[in-house]
C-alpha positions as a printed Julia matrix, in Angstrom:
230×3 Matrix{Float64}:
  8.92    8.05  -35.88
 11.56    6.53  -38.12
 11.52    2.75  -38.31
 14.4     1.47  -36.16
 13.18   -2.12  -35.93
 16.55   -3.41  -37.12
 17.67   -3.03  -33.49
 15.31   -5.89  -32.57
 17.77   -8.36  -34.01
 20.34   -7.28  -31.46
 18.13   -6.94  -28.37
 14.36   -7.04  -28.65
 13.87   -6.21  -24.97
 16.01   -3.04  -25.1
 14.32   -2.11  -28.37
 10.94   -2.31  -26.68
 12.22   -0.38  -23.66
 13.32    2.56  -25.77
 11.14    2.68  -28.88
  7.85    1.12  -27.72
  7.58    1.48  -23.94
  9.58    4.72  -23.69
 10.64    3.68  -20.17
 12.29    7.07  -19.47
  9.17    9.01  -20.49
 11.26   11.17  -22.82
  9.44   13.58  -25.16
 10.35   15.54  -28.23
 10.03   18.71  -26.12
 12.75   17.34  -23.81
 15.16   16.55  -26.62
 14.64   18.81  -29.63
 17.56   21.23  -29.83
 19.07   19.86  -26.61
 22.45   18.53  -25.54
 22.26   14.88  -24.47
 24.73   12.82  -22.42
 23.91    9.12  -22.91
 25.89    7.11  -20.36
 25.69    3.36  -20.83
 24.59    3.81  -24.44
 24.8     0.05  -25.19
 24.15   -0.3   -28.93
 22.91    3.25  -29.24
 19.16    2.91  -29.12
 18.59    5.86  -26.76
 21.17    7.84  -28.74
 19.25    7.01  -31.92
 15.95    8.04  -30.31
 17.45   11.4   -29.35
 18.8    11.84  -32.88
 15.32   11.15  -34.26
 13.81   13.67  -31.79
 16.17   16.41  -32.94
 18.94   16.61  -30.35
 21.58   19.22  -31.12
 24.57   17.38  -29.68
 24.87   13.88  -28.17
 27.84   12.5   -26.24
 27.42    8.74  -25.94
 29.55    6.73  -23.49
 29.78    2.94  -23.49
 32.32    0.97  -21.43
 31.98   -2.37  -23.16
 34.19   -2.39  -26.26
 32.23   -5.17  -27.98
 28.98   -3.23  -27.71
 30.77    0.03  -28.48
 32.14   -1.23  -31.81
 28.64   -2.28  -32.87
 27.32    1.06  -31.69
 29.76    2.88  -33.97
 28.28    1.09  -36.98
 24.72    2.03  -36.07
 25.42    5.75  -35.53
 28.07    6.37  -38.19
 25.73    8.65  -40.15
 24.86   10.79  -37.11
 27.07   13.87  -37.3
 25.89   15.24  -33.95
 27.06   12.19  -31.95
 30.42   12.07  -30.12
 31.12    8.43  -29.12
 33.37    7.61  -26.18
 34.52    4.1   -25.14
 34.95    4.62  -21.37
 33.27    3.62  -18.11
 31.53    6.29  -16.03
 32.75    6.27  -12.44
 33.6     8.54   -9.5
 37.23    8.93  -10.59
 38.6     9.58  -14.08
 41.55    7.76  -15.61
 41.31    4.53  -13.65
 41.35    1.17  -15.44
 38.43   -1.09  -14.52
 37.1    -4.41  -15.73
 33.74   -4.46  -17.49
 31.56   -7.35  -18.5
 32.1    -8.38  -22.11
 28.39   -8.81  -22.87
 27.43   -5.48  -21.4
 25.71   -6.53  -18.21
 27.61   -4.59  -15.59
 30.58   -2.57  -14.56
 32.6    -4.87  -12.28
 34.2    -2.22  -10.11
 33.52   -3.61   -6.68
 32.06   -6.68   -4.99
 28.62   -5.17   -4.38
 28.14   -4.71   -8.13
 29.8    -8.0    -9.01
 27.2    -9.87   -6.95
 24.36   -8.87   -9.29
 26.08  -10.23  -12.39
 25.27  -13.78  -13.54
 28.05  -16.28  -12.89
 28.31  -17.14  -16.56
 28.82  -13.52  -17.59
 32.01  -12.61  -15.79
 34.59  -12.6   -18.57
 35.86   -9.04  -18.62
 37.46   -6.36  -20.76
 39.37   -3.31  -19.55
 38.09    0.26  -19.81
 39.27    3.64  -18.59
 36.94    5.59  -16.34
 35.46    9.05  -16.79
 33.47   11.18  -14.34
 30.32   13.14  -15.06
 32.3    16.34  -14.66
 34.8    15.32  -17.31
 32.06   14.08  -19.62
 30.45   17.51  -19.44
 33.61   19.07  -20.85
 32.39   17.9   -24.25
 29.53   20.45  -24.08
 29.63   24.27  -24.0
 29.98   25.51  -20.41
 26.87   27.67  -20.51
 24.45   25.09  -21.89
 22.15   22.66  -20.1
 22.36   18.91  -20.72
 19.87   16.03  -20.62
 21.44   13.05  -18.79
 20.44    9.46  -19.45
 22.21    6.87  -17.32
 22.0     3.07  -17.38
 25.17    1.63  -15.84
 23.9    -1.47  -14.07
 24.45   -0.63  -10.4
 27.37    1.78  -10.7
 24.96    4.77  -10.65
 25.23    5.03   -6.85
 28.99    5.51   -6.85
 28.8     8.0    -9.71
 25.96   10.22   -8.44
 26.84   10.24   -4.74
 30.33   11.46   -5.6
 29.34   14.12   -8.17
 29.59   17.76   -7.01
 26.35   19.77   -6.8
 27.4    22.24   -9.51
 27.88   19.32  -11.9
 24.51   17.75  -11.09
 22.84   21.12  -11.6
 24.08   21.23  -15.2
 21.45   18.61  -16.01
 17.99   19.92  -16.79
 16.73   16.34  -16.94
 18.09   13.15  -15.35
 16.62    9.94  -16.85
 18.05    6.97  -15.03
 17.63    3.22  -14.54
 18.35    2.34  -10.92
 19.28   -1.15   -9.68
 18.77   -2.38   -6.14
 22.16   -3.66   -4.99
 22.89   -5.61   -1.82
 22.51   -3.39    1.26
 21.51   -3.34    4.89
 18.26   -4.95    5.98
 15.49   -2.35    5.96
 17.44    0.04    3.76
 16.08    0.79    0.3
 18.92    2.0    -1.94
 16.58    2.99   -4.77
 14.51    5.2    -2.49
 17.66    6.64   -0.93
 19.05    7.58   -4.34
 15.73    9.16   -5.32
 15.74   11.28   -2.15
 19.35   12.28   -2.82
 18.5    13.59   -6.3
 15.39   15.4    -5.01
 17.53   17.07   -2.35
 19.71   18.57   -5.11
 16.84   20.63   -6.49
 15.0    18.24   -8.8
 11.43   16.98   -8.91
 10.37   13.49   -9.9
  8.41   13.67  -13.14
  8.21    9.94  -13.74
  8.81    6.63  -12.03
  8.47    3.48  -14.09
  8.33    0.06  -12.47
  9.04   -3.22  -14.15
  6.89   -6.23  -13.31
  7.05  -10.01  -13.4
  4.28  -12.17  -14.85
  3.44  -14.89  -12.32
  2.31  -18.42  -13.06
 -1.35  -17.38  -12.71
 -0.7   -14.52  -15.19
 -1.01  -11.89  -12.5
  1.51   -9.06  -12.58
  3.83   -8.49   -9.59
  6.08   -5.48   -9.27
  9.76   -6.22   -9.78
 11.17   -4.08   -6.98
 14.88   -4.58   -7.78
 14.75   -2.14  -10.69
 13.13    1.21  -11.37
 13.41    3.99  -13.95
 13.09    7.67  -13.16
 12.84   10.99  -14.92
 13.83   13.96  -12.77
 13.5    17.59  -13.84
 15.61   20.4   -12.41
 13.7    23.09  -10.56
């Protein structure tokens, strides 16, 4: 693998997620010669990984203009990458506010509640749906979807038509537990929703917290999945 350690200076944790821990359990077999839609591309680490693994075409979407401008510098030599500065949502062409340090889309109160109080200065972005994002790929070709949009994944996926979801041969996604009803597990519900659309779960990664006694406890407010279309 090509040395991409320069990304550590920007975000060591995200660097470890992508290049060391491989939290989405993505393989060269998944990516080589494939189309990739990277939604919530941040500084482009997953995009860069897919470039290194031989992706044919990558469309990378980032809503935060500060992160997006840095991303452009990192991927400027990658001819197969199409960068887009928009926010993925359930409706295209709407203007929304996004966090200026890339923590979350602030589209509604349920998402706003998970953002730290000191991170709420915002920048505008236009929205794009999954269906419209797929227009950047040939109609008859499958796509690998990676999504990390900090809680907005529920709104996007629940409002995406089945024929659009079925364009994805792989869905690699980070899922956040947002405020919900007592006894209701939104992460589990989203998993069951994707499974019901004709996918199998190939991977579930769980983050953990190191306790004072150095024991590891599962961090249940966040999970990462890899689904494969049947």
